[in-house]
Each structure stands twice: as structure tokens, then as C-alpha cells.
C-alpha positions, 0 to 999 in steps of 0.5 A, a space after each residue: 685183731 680186727 681190721 678197722 672198718 670190719 668186725 668178724 661175727 659168725 652166722 648164729 650171731 643174736 645181735 648186730 654190732 656197730 663200733 661208732 655211736 653216730 649211726 644210732 637213732 636212740 641208745 641206752 647204756 647197758 652192762 652187757 658183755 660181748 663174747 665173739 668165737 675167739 673167746 674174747 669178751 668185749 664191754 657193750 657201751 650201749 644198746 639202740 636202734 641203727 639206720 644204715 644208708 645203703 645204695 638200695 634205701 635205708 636198712 633199719 636195725 634194732 637192738 644193735 650193740 655199740 662196741 667201740 673196741 670192735 670198729 666196723 659194722 656187724 649185721 646179725 643175719 637172723 634180724 634181717 628176716 623181720 617185717 620190714 626186711 628179708 634175706 634170700 640167697 640167690 646165685 651165691 649171693 645174698 639179697 636184702 629186700 627193703 621196703 621198696 628196693 633191695 641191696 645186693 651183697 658182694 663176696 670176698 674170701 668166702 665172706 659177704 658185705 654190703 656197701 653202706 654210705 656214711 656222712 654227706 659224701 658217698 662212702 663205702 664201708 664193708 658191712 659183714 652180714 655172714 662170717 661163714 660161707 655155705 662150704 664152712 657151715 657144716 664144721 660149725 654144726 657138727 658136720 650135718 649132712 647137706 640134707 639136714 643143713 637145709 631142713 634146719 634152714 627151712 624151718 629156721 631151726 638155727 638163728 642166722 642160718 641163711 636159706 641155702 639153695 635147692 641146688 648141690 653145694 660142695 661139701 667140706 673135705 672133712 665130710 667127704 672123707 668120713 662119709 665116703 663109702 669104701 669098697 670092700 677089698 676082694 682078695 682071691 679065696 684061700 681054699 686051704 682046706 680040701 681034705 682031712 689033714 690039711 689043717 689041724 687046730 690045737 689050743 689049750 684050756 685051763 687051768 680047770 677047777 680040780 675034780 675026779 682025777 688030777 687034770 688041771 688042762 685040757 688039749 683041744 685038737 680038731 681037724 679043720 675040714 672034718 671037725 674031727 675033735 679030741 679032748 686030752 686031759 693033762 695034769 701040766 701044760 708041758 704034757 701038751 707037746 707029747 700028747 699032740 705029736 701022738 694024736 698026729 701019729 695015730 691020725 696019720 696011721 688010722 686014715 688015709 691022709 696025713 697032718 700037713 699043717 699044724 696051727 696054734 698059738 704062740 704059747 711054750 706048750 706048742 712054740 718049743 724045740 720038741 715040736 719044731 723038730 717033730 713037724 720038721 721031720 714028718 713035713 708038717 708046716 707049723 703056723 703060729 697065730 698073731 697074739 690077741 687076734 682071736 678071730 684068726 682062730 675063730 674055729 677053734 675058739 668056738 669049739 673051745 667055748 662049747 666044750 667049756 660050757 658043756 660042764 655048766 649044763 651037765 647037772 
């Protein structure tokens, strides 16, 4: 609910609004409906010209809406940049330049008001001239950067957007968080591979279309350091554990190095009691990669894709 003597309207208002007909110099009936930011709608009782008596002189406004359901006075900032008046933002206050004088606004809770004189006795009524402070403009226009907001204000791209000063203003909290630059987290380098056999990778390809022979799967084994790669044909996935054991034993016997770590996925062809007993007996550390995190096994996945594409270009 709006307080008596006040009306809330954001800086994008197209018309000024007055809640009493005594301020109008002329008034005509209309069937318009006033929509506000809270999605409420109010009937407009008339449209006309208004003269507001301020301490700095008379402020003339044209095409002002009369809405008796909204007590108070609202001034659309876009209507102040006319031939008779101009609006300047200086030192966090709005200055309305009239014909021979000017009116200085006062700020309260991120809202600016100017005093007007009503009746014969001097009386001040708050006139709402801006519903948003400079710190709340970014959320209403999509959290644009301050530079873009100043450009919009300079070229009058948005009706009612005040002329912002050239000095730096505070940015809203969501902008500060979303547009902040985060430093990369520097972690100590993990040089796990220093010689052949330090890390051996294994992956399974298939099922494959049947060709010559009975192989439906292919076991891919690769030494991470030397890129030594072996492709073993399998007729069933259950053969992978035996072939992997045989390859590791051949590697240990035919080279001066021994397999120290075996990296595989969590498939049952690699994660079973048979390989657990074999790796434990030979002092091999078996590491399992996290599911669906293919970047952890980028090297073997790249080799897997290369081998998979080779038959397509064999013809």
C-alpha cells in the first residue's frame, strides 16, 4: 500500500501522476489504466496539465495523469528534460533547473523528493522524482556494467534514466559477485609419471560390429609414459581381466621396468576379485576413475577414439 502523500514510480515512468484534481489547470476525461511495477492496475480519472508551486518557482508538467487511488505526486523524470526545465544530477542530488531558478531535491532511503507548496499556507509535500538510486539501476536494466549505463544515459536511450556523474559509483552486490575475476587455484604439480610402468591405462572398446573372426570387444592397454599401446581382441568382456594380467606380466618380464599403478574405470571387467588379488600380489596400485568424468582419463579416451576412427578410413 502507498502512503498518503506519496506515490511510488520507477525512473522509467512515461507520465507523471497526481492524486488530486486541484493541481490541474486543465483536465479531460480518459479511459486509460495505470499499471505500476507491482503489477497492480488503477483507473485514470483524467489527463491534463499541472503547475506545482515549489520554493524555486512554478514547475509546469504536461500530460499528467489524475489517479485518485494513488495519493501524492509522482514526477516522471523523462518529462523534466523539456525546453522549460532540465534535470541535472550533481553530488548525489537532483537539481531541477526552472526558468529563472532551480529546485534541489533531498534524499531519503534511496529516494529523492522535492518540496511543493500547497494552498495559501506554506506546506511541503514530498514529490517522488526517482524510484531508484544509482545503486539499484543495474538490477532493473539487466545488471549492465556502469560504463554501459553511462552510455545509455548520455544518449538518452532509456526514458527517465538520470544523467549519472563521471565518478565511480557503487556497484550492486550481484554485479560484484557475478563479474568478479577469480584467480586460478595453483596446486603443486603431480609428476606421477617419470618412467615407463609408473601408470598403465586400460579401457574397453565395444561392442563392435562383427567382421572376420568372433571379436566383439577390444581391450586397449597403454603405458602413460612411453605411449606403448596394445589392442587385444576379445569375444567377451569377461576375457579382459585375463588378458590384462597377461600383458602386465609380459611387460614386467620383457623390459627393465615394472607396472606400479593401473588406472581403469569402474566396470566389472576391471573391478573384480581376480584383478584385486593379482595387483595386491605384485605390489600394483589399482586406481578407479570417477564415473562420467572422462577428462580424468583423457589420454586413454583420445587413443580410444583414434583407434575407433581408423576402420572408418581404412578403405
